[in-house]
N, C-alpha and C positions, 0 to 999 in steps of 0.2 A: 417222297421226300416230306417228312413233318416241318410245319412252320413254327420255328423258333425265332424269336427276338435276335433280330443282326446287332451284334456290336462291331466296331471299327477296331481294329487293332490297337490305335491308340486308345480306346477306351478301355482296353484288356492289360495295358502295360503300363497305365500311368498310378500313381502312389497309393489312390484311394480305392482301386479296384477292388478289394482284397473281399469286401461283401459279396463279391460276385462267385466266390470258390465254390464249387459243388452244385452248380446251377448248371443247367442245360440251356446250350447257347446255340448260335448261329454267327459264323463268320466266312467272308467271301473275300477272296485275293487271289494273286498271282503267284504261283510257286517260284521261290528264289532257287530252292536245293530239296534234293529227295536224298536221303542215305537209309542205310537199313541193311539187312538180310532177311532169311525166308521166314522170319518169326515174326519181325517188328519193323515198321519204316517210320521213319522222323519225316515230318514234311514242314520245312521254313515257309510260312505264309506270309505275305505280304500286300496291302490293300493301299498304298500310299501314305495312308494316315500319319505313319511313324517310321522313323530311320531303323528301327529294329522291326523284327519280324517274329509272330509266334510262332511256337513249335506245337505242330498235331501230330498226337503221337497214334499210330493205326496197329493194332493186334491183328497181323496177316490173315493166322488162321480162323481167328473169330471173326473177320471181315468177312472173308469168304468170295470176293469178286476178284480174281489174280488180273482178269483183262483190263477191269477199271483199273487199277494199281499200277499195270504196266504203261497206261497211257498217262499217267500224272507224272510230268517230266519237269523239267524247268523250264518257265515261260507259260505252262498251261493255267488256266484259269478254273478254279473248284470252288464249290459252296459245302462247308462243313457243319455239319450238327455233331454236336457232343459236350462232355460234362468238362467243366473248368476246373483244374484240379494244381494242388501247388507241385512244382517241379522236384524232381529230384536229382536231375542232371544239372551241369556247371553251366553257366551262361545265361540261364532265364529264371525268373521266379515261379511264373506260371505257363502251364502248356493246356493244351485239349487233348482229351481222349476222345477220339473219334468214334461216332456210333454210325454216321451215315454220310457219305460223300455223293456230291453230284458233279459230275465234270462238264464244265460250259463251254471249255475251247481246250484242243490240244495245243502243242507246240513240237511239231517234228525235230527231234534231237539233231538229225542230219543237217537243219536247215535254218533252224533259230540262231541270229546272230549274237545274242547274249547268251548261250548256252555255256560258255567258259567264260572265267573272269580276268581280269588283268587286262582288258582293252584301253587301248589309248584315248583319249580326250580327240584328239584328231579323227578315230576310226569312227568315234560315236557322233560326231558331227555329221557325219555321212550317212547315219541313220536315225534324224533327228524324230523321227514318227516311232522310235522305239527305246531311244535314249532316257526318257523319264521314267523308264522302270527300273535303273540302275540305281543304287543307294546314292551315288554322286547327285547325281541331278534331281533325284527324289529330293533330297537335302536342299540343293538350290533353288528349286521351285517351290518349296514350302515355306523357305525362308523370302523368297520373292512376293510370296503370297502376303507373307507376315508384316514386311517392309510396306506394301502398298497400304495394308490398313490401318499401320502405326501413321503414316503420312496423314491419311484422311481423319483419321482420330485426333491429331495433334492442332490441325488447322480447325475442325469442326469445333471443338474444346476452348479453342481460343478464340473464337469468333470471327473465322472467315468465312465466306460463301465459296462454293465450288463453282467455278465458270467455264462452261465450255466454250473455247473459242474455236474460230473455222479450221478445218482440216485442209481446205480447198482454200486458197487466197491469191490477190492480186500483187501483196506487198512483199517485200525481201528486208524481214526485219533485221537480219544482220550485216545484210550487204555480202551476203555468202557469195553469190552467184551460180553456185552449182545447187540445181533445183530440179524436181522431177517435174516437166510438163504435164498439166492435166487438158486434154482435147478431146475431143469427138471428132475432128477433121478427119477425113479419109487421106492416109498418105501416099495413096496411089495419085490422088485427084484433088490436091491442096489448091485452094483459092489465093490466087496473088492478085496483088495491088498493081497500079500503075508503074510501081518503082521495082517490079517482080517480087517484092517479099510476100510471105504468108500474110494473110488478109483475116486477123484474127476476129474480125469483125462480125464475121460469116460463122464464127465458132460459138459454141453452146451459151457460153456466159457473155459472149460479144467482145471477148478482149482476151488477150494472154494470161491464164492462170497456172498456178503450180501448186504443189505440195507444200504445207508450212514449214518453214525451218524454226518458228517459234511462236508460240503464241504470247508473246510480251506485250506487243504495241494493242493488240484488242483488251490483253488483261489490264493494262491501264486505263482504257474506257470504264471498265468495269470498276476499278479502284475509285475514279474521280465521283462516282454516284454510289458505290456501294460501301466506300471505305478500305476494308481489307477483303480481298480474295484471293482465291489461287487456282491456276490450270494444273492439269497433269493428265496428258496425253500423249499420242504418238504425234514424233515428227520427222522429217526427212531431208537427208542430205545427199546430192548426187554427187560426190566425192569419188574419185576412182582408187580408192585407198582399201589396201588390204591388210591394214596392221592389227595387230592383237588390242587395238583401241578404238578400230571403227565398224561403226554400222551405218548401214544405209536408211535403216528406219530403227529409231530409238525412241525411249520414252523421256518427257522431261516434265518438272515439276518448277512451276513460277508463278512464286506468289507477290503480289501489287498493294503496295500499303499506302493509301492517301495518309498526308501528315505526319509522314515517317522521313527523319534526314538519314544521312548518312551512317550516324552511330546508332540510331534505333534499328536500321538495316543490318547491321552488324550484329546488334546484341540479338536480332531473330534467328540470323544464321546461325550462331553458335548455340542458343535454347533449341533449334529444330533438330540439328545433327547429334546433340548429346540425347536428346528424347529419344532420337529413332535408333542409335545404338544401345540407349539402356533397355529398349524396349526388346529388341532382338536379343540382350544377352538375358533377360528376364523370360522371354517366352520360347526361344529356338535353341535353348542351349544346348540339348541333342544332338540335333544337327551340324552345330557350330563346333562342338567338339569332335563329331566325326571329319569335319572338312580339317579341321586343324591336325589330326591324327593322320588324315591321308594327304593333305597339300600344303599346310603352311602351318608349322609346328609353332608360330609366335602369334598365332590369329587372337587368341582370346587377349592374351597381355595386351595388344594392340588396340582391340576394341575398348578395354576397360580403361586404357590411356586417354583416349578420346572422351570419356564420362569424367574421368578424373583432373582431367588439366583445363586453365584457363588457358584462353586462345592466345596467342602474341599477337598484338595490332602496333604495326609500322608503316611508313609511308613507302613508294615505291622507290623514292630518291635513297631512302636510310637503306633499304635493303640491296641497290644497286652498289651503295657504298661497301657495306659488308661485305659484297659479292669481290669486289675489285680487290678489297685489302684482305681477302680470306687466304690469296695464295695458291689456293686450288688451280689445277689446270682445267678448264672446262673447254668442251667439244664445241660449243657456241661463244665466241667471246661477247664479253659482258661491256657495256656501257650506258650513260643515260639516253633513253630514248627508243632503246630495243624493246621487243616484247619478249617477255621470259620464258625460257624452254622450261622443261620438265625436269632437267638436270639442274637448274639455276633453283626451282620452286623445292626439290627436294633436299638441296644441301640446306637451305634455310630453315626447313622443318626438322631434318632428320640430324644434322650436324649443328649449327647453328644455336638453335632454341629449344631441338628434341620436344617439340610439341606442336600442334596446328598453329598457321601462322594466318593472320589475316591483312592482306595488302592493300592500301589505299592509295588516293591521288595518283593516278598514273598519267604520264603524257597523254594529251589530248588528240595528238596526232595518231596515235595506235589503238584508240577507241572508239566505240560508234557514237553516230551524231546526237541521241538522244540524252548523253549523259551529261549532269549539269556540270557548268565551265566555274571553276574557282577562279578566285579574284588576280590571281599572280597570272592568267592569259595562257598559262603552259600546259597545267592540268586539269583533269575532270575528277569528280566525286566517284569514282568506280572504287568496286573493293572484289577482290578475289581471296577466296577461304583456300587453303593449300594444306592438305593430308599428308603422311607418309605414304609411302610406296605408290601414290596416285599420283601426287600434285596437287594441280587446281582440281577441286571438286564442285565449287560453287564460283559464279562470276554474277556481278551485280554491281548496282548503283544508285546513286540517288538520281534521278531524272531531272533532267532542265524543262522547269516549269513557265518561263521567260518567252514568250511569244518571238519578240524579235531577236533574242540569242540563239532559240531553237532554228528560226528561218535562215539567218545567217550561215547558221553549221549546216543546214540541209544544203543551202547554195553551195556553200565551200565546198563537200564532200558529194557533189554531184548528183545527188539523190534527188530522183523524178518530184517537183513538186504538184505534179497532176495527181500523183500516187497517194501524196500524203497529206492532202486537203483536211481530211476528218481528221487526222491525227493532230494538225496545227490548230484546228477549230477548238478543240479542248483547252486549249492555252489562250483562247480570245474570250471563252464565255467560264467562266467561275474556275479560273486556275487554281492549284493550290501544290504545296509541297508534295512529294510522292517520290517512294523508294521501290525498287525491287530486286528480285535475283531469279537465276534460273541454277535448278540442279539437274545433271543429267543422271536419270534413274538408274542407269546400268553401270556407269561409273562408280556408283554409290554401292551398286551390287557386288561389284570387284573388290571393294574394300572389305566390305561386310561377308564377304566368303571366303577371301583369300585366293580366289582362281585366279589364273593367270591371262586369259582370254577372254575379251567381252564377247565372243561368240559363245562362251558357256555360262553365261547369265540370262539368254533370255531364251523362251522356248525353240522359236522359228528364226534363225540370224538371216537377216537380208544385207548380203554383201555384194560387191561386184560379182558377176557371172553365178552368182546363186538364190535363186527364188524358188527351191525345188520344194517346199511343203508348204 
């Protein structure tokens, strides 16, 4: 087979590819469909670079290799040499007239699970090793890449430094409790202390350690030296939950900024979210249009509304008053002091204000120990950004920089001081006002793709009883 320059399907289908017409080119990929008759075969070839496939036209009689053509079925992988020409048929502008085909790998039509169309998303989760080859998951994972790139680009262009915080940690930033333990101890021969408890001093790190639930606390250390940092990495929760909104392994974006108060924090969160959505609308429109057609007819309009809207800002106290006066019958009763549920958050966004909402000044009793306390003694400078369909998409706060207040709050909440000595020391040596927030990457992916289950926006979902791939 003659060596020709290989082009991606994306390169051939983009608007400025006309200069390649009549060129001899090579394209490689996987067969999506093959149809035709004894005279001509039409192969839809896709290499994952674009939602659309390129059509390969084969003159069967001129080609002369009937056995090769019989083995080119849905799922097989081929390399094609041919001439790029303007298409005479409907549905595509360009196609390839094949002169030579090399078959890399076959796919038995009787066994290949993607031979037919119309598979349910639930079925595809059971074949996570193959589902990226479908149009749906090709679109989702291209968007996931673009969104990841946009996150790094935004922070880099705005003077932030990317900080790698530890995945193995001895602290529990959120007080979540449900953490994955990291140990090298033999479960069949655990060392015990005099109380009959596991003696973790004999473990690899000499103490009990876990997979992180957040990089925030370590991120604060970076911000109090570099001013503006962000983390973007995997986090883990060992909650035994099988809902469409929970994963055991997921990714978090957590910026931390020295000298930012709560208002600066809200400004950054709003600017950041608008930038990300606008980036996808500009760079992933083909994939977004496909997902709108297949899964969520209001997707593009909802995304554009994020870019165009000014986020409404109000206090938790005012939000409770609105909800109590709404006359709406909620599943979970509303009163001051309760943590808002998704139904409350979505009512504020979708019914009351019809735009994204940022809530601030939550009751201190329902928030974490590190949040800055307000002068009223009842609330803290927390903020949550609420989106349509999703509810809370960002949670953050101004952090407490006062040593005594932070120390007292740690004692009140029963956080082990011996685990927090290093965190407290940052308030003893050159403390400064600072703020930050956390954005769950997969939750944002749910919003921007219109998918209904969080397991469908990450390549290999980790959930209870599921770590197959």
